[in-house]
C-alpha positions, 0 to 999 in steps of 0.5 A: 793678599794671597791669591793661592793659599800655601798648603798647611804644613801638615799636608806637605809632601816630604818627597817632593822637598826632597830634592832641597831637604834630604829627607830632613824636617823642615819648619814651615814657609809660605814659600814652600807652601805655595810651590806645593800646590804643583809637585812637579813644578815644586820638584823641579824649580828645588833641586835648581834652587837648591844648586844655587845656594847650596851646592854652587861655587858662588861665595854665600856673601855675593849670592845673598847680596845678589839675591837681595839686590833683586828683591829689593828692586821688585819690591818682593817682601818675602824673598827679601825677608827670608834672605836678608836673615841668609845674609846675615848668617853669611857675614853682610853687614849692615852698611851692605844691606843699606847700600842695597836698599839705596843701589849703592855703587857697588859691582853687584849692584850694578851687575844685578841693575844691568841684568834686571834692566837690559838683559845682559852686562856691560862688557866692563862690569863683565870683566869686572867681576871675571877678576874676581870669579871664575867661568862658573861662578860668572855663570851662576850670577847671571842664572842667580839673579834670572832665578830671583827674578822668577821667585819675586814675579811668582811671591808677588803675583801669587801673594806670599807673605813674609813668614812668621816673625820674619820682617820686610825691611820697610819695603812698602814704603821703599823707593827703587834707586835705578 
């Protein structure tokens, strides 16, 4: 059930969306439609989000697997559906997607699960991540988990549905594996 209806596409404010679009036209999106109900918040959030997704140094595959684990744990249908498409474009395999769903013992799943559960990383996990990531990438990983946890909370609370043609991957029937 949608609690805050998205602003209709024909009423979108291009200036508010500029941090994300750079002036390009973007297709309709229930998430952007929701954000446009609060233009100042939308502009600030899109600036931050765009940094993580389009200007960050975290490898795209790693970022998308991280986002998907957050989405799966938080049962965020919109986030899952949207980022499965992005993950596939970044080269994530069906086997890796299954591993996210099942909570396979991967470094990224462990990192997300620890951050989501305790708001920190165990020393062992941090050290293992440090073998693959530099300091800035480690920061981006933590901020990515936090940003997408916040988005999942908002999308779930306000009832943001996946966009037309997007598949939530059976999210409604899934069981969390911690």
